[in-house]
N, CA, C and O atoms as a GROMACS GRO file, in nm:
protein
  236
    1UNK      N    1   4.350  -4.011  -2.390
    1UNK     CA    2   4.222  -3.966  -2.337
    1UNK      C    3   4.205  -4.014  -2.194
    1UNK      O    4   4.252  -4.122  -2.157
    2UNK      N    5   4.138  -3.935  -2.117
    2UNK     CA    6   4.112  -3.978  -1.980
    2UNK      C    7   3.997  -4.077  -1.980
    2UNK      O    8   3.920  -4.086  -2.076
    3UNK      N    9   3.986  -4.151  -1.873
    3UNK     CA   10   3.879  -4.251  -1.863
    3UNK      C   11   3.742  -4.184  -1.863
    3UNK      O   12   3.646  -4.239  -1.918
    4UNK      N   13   3.734  -4.066  -1.803
    4UNK     CA   14   3.606  -3.996  -1.798
    4UNK      C   15   3.562  -3.957  -1.939
    4UNK      O   16   3.444  -3.968  -1.972
    5UNK      N   17   3.654  -3.912  -2.022
    5UNK     CA   18   3.620  -3.873  -2.159
    5UNK      C   19   3.577  -3.994  -2.240
    5UNK      O   20   3.493  -3.981  -2.330
    6UNK      N   21   3.631  -4.111  -2.212
    6UNK     CA   22   3.598  -4.232  -2.286
    6UNK      C   23   3.460  -4.286  -2.247
    6UNK      O   24   3.393  -4.348  -2.329
    7UNK      N   25   3.418  -4.263  -2.125
    7UNK     CA   26   3.292  -4.320  -2.075
    7UNK      C   27   3.190  -4.210  -2.049
    7UNK      O   28   3.145  -4.193  -1.935
    8UNK      N   29   3.154  -4.136  -2.152
    8UNK     CA   30   3.053  -4.034  -2.138
    8UNK      C   31   2.916  -4.100  -2.127
    8UNK      O   32   2.886  -4.193  -2.202
    9UNK      N   33   2.834  -4.053  -2.035
    9UNK     CA   34   2.702  -4.115  -2.020
    9UNK      C   35   2.603  -4.060  -2.121
    9UNK      O   36   2.490  -4.109  -2.129
   10UNK      N   37   2.643  -3.960  -2.199
   10UNK     CA   38   2.558  -3.904  -2.302
   10UNK      C   39   2.617  -3.932  -2.439
   10UNK      O   40   2.738  -3.923  -2.459
   11UNK      N   41   2.531  -3.966  -2.534
   11UNK     CA   42   2.577  -3.985  -2.671
   11UNK      C   43   2.599  -3.847  -2.734
   11UNK      O   44   2.558  -3.745  -2.677
   12UNK      N   45   2.662  -3.844  -2.849
   12UNK     CA   46   2.684  -3.717  -2.919
   12UNK      C   47   2.550  -3.650  -2.952
   12UNK      O   48   2.536  -3.529  -2.941
   13UNK      N   49   2.452  -3.730  -2.993
   13UNK     CA   50   2.320  -3.675  -3.023
   13UNK      C   51   2.253  -3.617  -2.899
   13UNK      O   52   2.185  -3.515  -2.906
   14UNK      N   53   2.271  -3.683  -2.784
   14UNK     CA   54   2.216  -3.632  -2.659
   14UNK      C   55   2.278  -3.497  -2.624
   14UNK      O   56   2.208  -3.404  -2.582
   15UNK      N   57   2.408  -3.486  -2.641
   15UNK     CA   58   2.478  -3.360  -2.611
   15UNK      C   59   2.429  -3.249  -2.703
   15UNK      O   60   2.408  -3.136  -2.659
   16UNK      N   61   2.412  -3.281  -2.832
   16UNK     CA   62   2.364  -3.181  -2.927
   16UNK      C   63   2.223  -3.137  -2.889
   16UNK      O   64   2.194  -3.017  -2.889
   17UNK      N   65   2.138  -3.232  -2.857
   17UNK     CA   66   2.000  -3.200  -2.821
   17UNK      C   67   1.994  -3.112  -2.697
   17UNK      O   68   1.923  -3.011  -2.695
   18UNK      N   69   2.068  -3.149  -2.595
   18UNK     CA   70   2.069  -3.071  -2.471
   18UNK      C   71   2.123  -2.930  -2.495
   18UNK      O   72   2.066  -2.832  -2.446
   19UNK      N   73   2.231  -2.920  -2.569
   19UNK     CA   74   2.291  -2.789  -2.596
   19UNK      C   75   2.198  -2.704  -2.683
   19UNK      O   76   2.188  -2.584  -2.661
   20UNK      N   77   2.131  -2.766  -2.780
   20UNK     CA   78   2.038  -2.692  -2.866
   20UNK      C   79   1.919  -2.640  -2.787
   20UNK      O   80   1.875  -2.527  -2.807
   21UNK      N   81   1.868  -2.722  -2.697
   21UNK     CA   82   1.755  -2.677  -2.614
   21UNK      C   83   1.796  -2.563  -2.522
   21UNK      O   84   1.721  -2.468  -2.500
   22UNK      N   85   1.916  -2.573  -2.468
   22UNK     CA   86   1.968  -2.466  -2.382
   22UNK      C   87   1.983  -2.338  -2.461
   22UNK      O   88   1.940  -2.231  -2.418
   23UNK      N   89   2.046  -2.349  -2.580
   23UNK     CA   90   2.064  -2.232  -2.665
   23UNK      C   91   1.929  -2.170  -2.700
   23UNK      O   92   1.914  -2.048  -2.695
   24UNK      N   93   1.830  -2.253  -2.736
   24UNK     CA   94   1.702  -2.199  -2.779
   24UNK      C   95   1.631  -2.123  -2.668
   24UNK      O   96   1.568  -2.021  -2.693
   25UNK      N   97   1.641  -2.171  -2.546
   25UNK     CA   98   1.581  -2.100  -2.432
   25UNK      C   99   1.648  -1.964  -2.414
   25UNK      O  100   1.582  -1.863  -2.390
   26UNK      N  101   1.780  -1.963  -2.424
   26UNK     CA  102   1.854  -1.837  -2.411
   26UNK      C  103   1.822  -1.745  -2.528
   26UNK      O  104   1.810  -1.624  -2.510
   27UNK      N  105   1.809  -1.803  -2.648
   27UNK     CA  106   1.775  -1.727  -2.768
   27UNK      C  107   1.639  -1.658  -2.754
   27UNK      O  108   1.624  -1.541  -2.788
   28UNK      N  109   1.541  -1.732  -2.705
   28UNK     CA  110   1.408  -1.673  -2.686
   28UNK      C  111   1.414  -1.556  -2.589
   28UNK      O  112   1.349  -1.454  -2.611
   29UNK      N  113   1.492  -1.570  -2.483
   29UNK     CA  114   1.507  -1.463  -2.385
   29UNK      C  115   1.574  -1.342  -2.448
   29UNK      O  116   1.536  -1.228  -2.423
   30UNK      N  117   1.675  -1.367  -2.530
   30UNK     CA  118   1.746  -1.258  -2.597
   30UNK      C  119   1.655  -1.186  -2.696
   30UNK      O  120   1.660  -1.064  -2.707
   31UNK      N  121   1.572  -1.261  -2.767
   31UNK     CA  122   1.478  -1.200  -2.862
   31UNK      C  123   1.377  -1.113  -2.789
   31UNK      O  124   1.340  -1.006  -2.837
   32UNK      N  125   1.331  -1.158  -2.675
   32UNK     CA  126   1.232  -1.082  -2.598
   32UNK      C  127   1.293  -0.959  -2.532
   32UNK      O  128   1.220  -0.866  -2.496
   33UNK      N  129   1.424  -0.957  -2.516
   33UNK     CA  130   1.492  -0.846  -2.448
   33UNK      C  131   1.606  -0.794  -2.535
   33UNK      O  132   1.723  -0.803  -2.496
   34UNK      N  133   1.572  -0.741  -2.651
   34UNK     CA  134   1.673  -0.699  -2.748
   34UNK      C  135   1.766  -0.588  -2.697
   34UNK      O  136   1.877  -0.573  -2.746
   35UNK      N  137   1.722  -0.512  -2.600
   35UNK     CA  138   1.804  -0.402  -2.549
   35UNK      C  139   1.899  -0.444  -2.437
   35UNK      O  140   1.985  -0.366  -2.396
   36UNK      N  141   1.883  -0.565  -2.388
   36UNK     CA  142   1.968  -0.615  -2.279
   36UNK      C  143   2.093  -0.680  -2.338
   36UNK      O  144   2.088  -0.791  -2.390
   37UNK      N  145   2.204  -0.609  -2.330
   37UNK     CA  146   2.328  -0.657  -2.392
   37UNK      C  147   2.381  -0.784  -2.326
   37UNK      O  148   2.446  -0.865  -2.391
   38UNK      N  149   2.353  -0.803  -2.198
   38UNK     CA  150   2.397  -0.926  -2.130
   38UNK      C  151   2.326  -1.047  -2.188
   38UNK      O  152   2.387  -1.152  -2.206
   39UNK      N  153   2.198  -1.033  -2.217
   39UNK     CA  154   2.122  -1.145  -2.274
   39UNK      C  155   2.165  -1.172  -2.418
   39UNK      O  156   2.167  -1.287  -2.462
   40UNK      N  157   2.199  -1.067  -2.491
   40UNK     CA  158   2.250  -1.084  -2.627
   40UNK      C  159   2.384  -1.157  -2.624
   40UNK      O  160   2.410  -1.244  -2.706
   41UNK      N  161   2.469  -1.120  -2.530
   41UNK     CA  162   2.599  -1.186  -2.516
   41UNK      C  163   2.582  -1.332  -2.473
   41UNK      O  164   2.653  -1.420  -2.522
   42UNK      N  165   2.488  -1.358  -2.383
   42UNK     CA  166   2.462  -1.495  -2.340
   42UNK      C  167   2.416  -1.581  -2.457
   42UNK      O  168   2.456  -1.697  -2.469
   43UNK      N  169   2.333  -1.524  -2.546
   43UNK     CA  170   2.287  -1.598  -2.663
   43UNK      C  171   2.404  -1.628  -2.756
   43UNK      O  172   2.416  -1.738  -2.809
   44UNK      N  173   2.491  -1.530  -2.775
   44UNK     CA  174   2.608  -1.548  -2.861
   44UNK      C  175   2.697  -1.661  -2.806
   44UNK      O  176   2.742  -1.746  -2.882
   45UNK      N  177   2.722  -1.660  -2.677
   45UNK     CA  178   2.806  -1.763  -2.616
   45UNK      C  179   2.741  -1.901  -2.624
   45UNK      O  180   2.808  -2.001  -2.649
   46UNK      N  181   2.610  -1.907  -2.604
   46UNK     CA  182   2.539  -2.035  -2.614
   46UNK      C  183   2.544  -2.087  -2.757
   46UNK      O  184   2.555  -2.208  -2.779
   47UNK      N  185   2.534  -1.997  -2.854
   47UNK     CA  186   2.542  -2.038  -2.994
   47UNK      C  187   2.682  -2.090  -3.029
   47UNK      O  188   2.696  -2.187  -3.104
   48UNK      N  189   2.783  -2.028  -2.974
   48UNK     CA  190   2.920  -2.075  -2.994
   48UNK      C  191   2.938  -2.215  -2.934
   48UNK      O  192   3.003  -2.301  -2.994
   49UNK      N  193   2.880  -2.236  -2.817
   49UNK     CA  194   2.889  -2.367  -2.753
   49UNK      C  195   2.817  -2.474  -2.836
   49UNK      O  196   2.866  -2.586  -2.849
   50UNK      N  197   2.702  -2.438  -2.892
   50UNK     CA  198   2.629  -2.531  -2.977
   50UNK      C  199   2.713  -2.568  -3.100
   50UNK      O  200   2.719  -2.684  -3.138
   51UNK      N  201   2.776  -2.469  -3.160
   51UNK     CA  202   2.863  -2.497  -3.275
   51UNK      C  203   2.975  -2.594  -3.238
   51UNK      O  204   3.007  -2.687  -3.312
   52UNK      N  205   3.033  -2.570  -3.121
   52UNK     CA  206   3.143  -2.656  -3.076
   52UNK      C  207   3.098  -2.799  -3.055
   52UNK      O  208   3.166  -2.893  -3.097
   53UNK      N  209   2.983  -2.818  -2.991
   53UNK     CA  210   2.931  -2.952  -2.966
   53UNK      C  211   2.901  -3.023  -3.097
   53UNK      O  212   2.932  -3.141  -3.113
   54UNK      N  213   2.841  -2.952  -3.192
   54UNK     CA  214   2.810  -3.013  -3.322
   54UNK      C  215   2.940  -3.050  -3.394
   54UNK      O  216   2.950  -3.159  -3.450
   55UNK      N  217   3.036  -2.960  -3.394
   55UNK     CA  218   3.164  -2.988  -3.460
   55UNK      C  219   3.235  -3.106  -3.394
   55UNK      O  220   3.290  -3.192  -3.463
   56UNK      N  221   3.233  -3.112  -3.262
   56UNK     CA  222   3.299  -3.221  -3.190
   56UNK      C  223   3.231  -3.355  -3.219
   56UNK      O  224   3.297  -3.459  -3.222
   57UNK      N  225   3.101  -3.353  -3.240
   57UNK     CA  226   3.028  -3.476  -3.267
   57UNK      C  227   3.064  -3.531  -3.406
   57UNK      O  228   3.054  -3.652  -3.431
   58UNK      N  229   3.105  -3.443  -3.495
   58UNK     CA  230   3.140  -3.485  -3.630
   58UNK      C  231   3.278  -3.546  -3.642
   58UNK      O  232   3.312  -3.603  -3.746
   59UNK      N  233   3.357  -3.534  -3.539
   59UNK     CA  234   3.494  -3.585  -3.545
   59UNK      C  235   3.501  -3.732  -3.515
   59UNK      O  236   3.609  -3.790  -3.516
   0.00000   0.00000   0.00000
C-alpha cells in the first residue's frame, strides 16, 4: 500500500457519509428530472460509487 492510502484523513464512516450525501443530492435531482437521461445516468454512477465505498469499508 502507498503511504497516502495508509494515512487517509477520513474514516470509513466519514467516506460512507460523504458519498451517501452526494448520492442523495444527485438522486433528488434525478427524481425531479425523470426525463433527463444525463441526470439518471449521474444517479446510477453515484449509486455505484456508494456501493463501492460501503463494500470497501467492510473489508
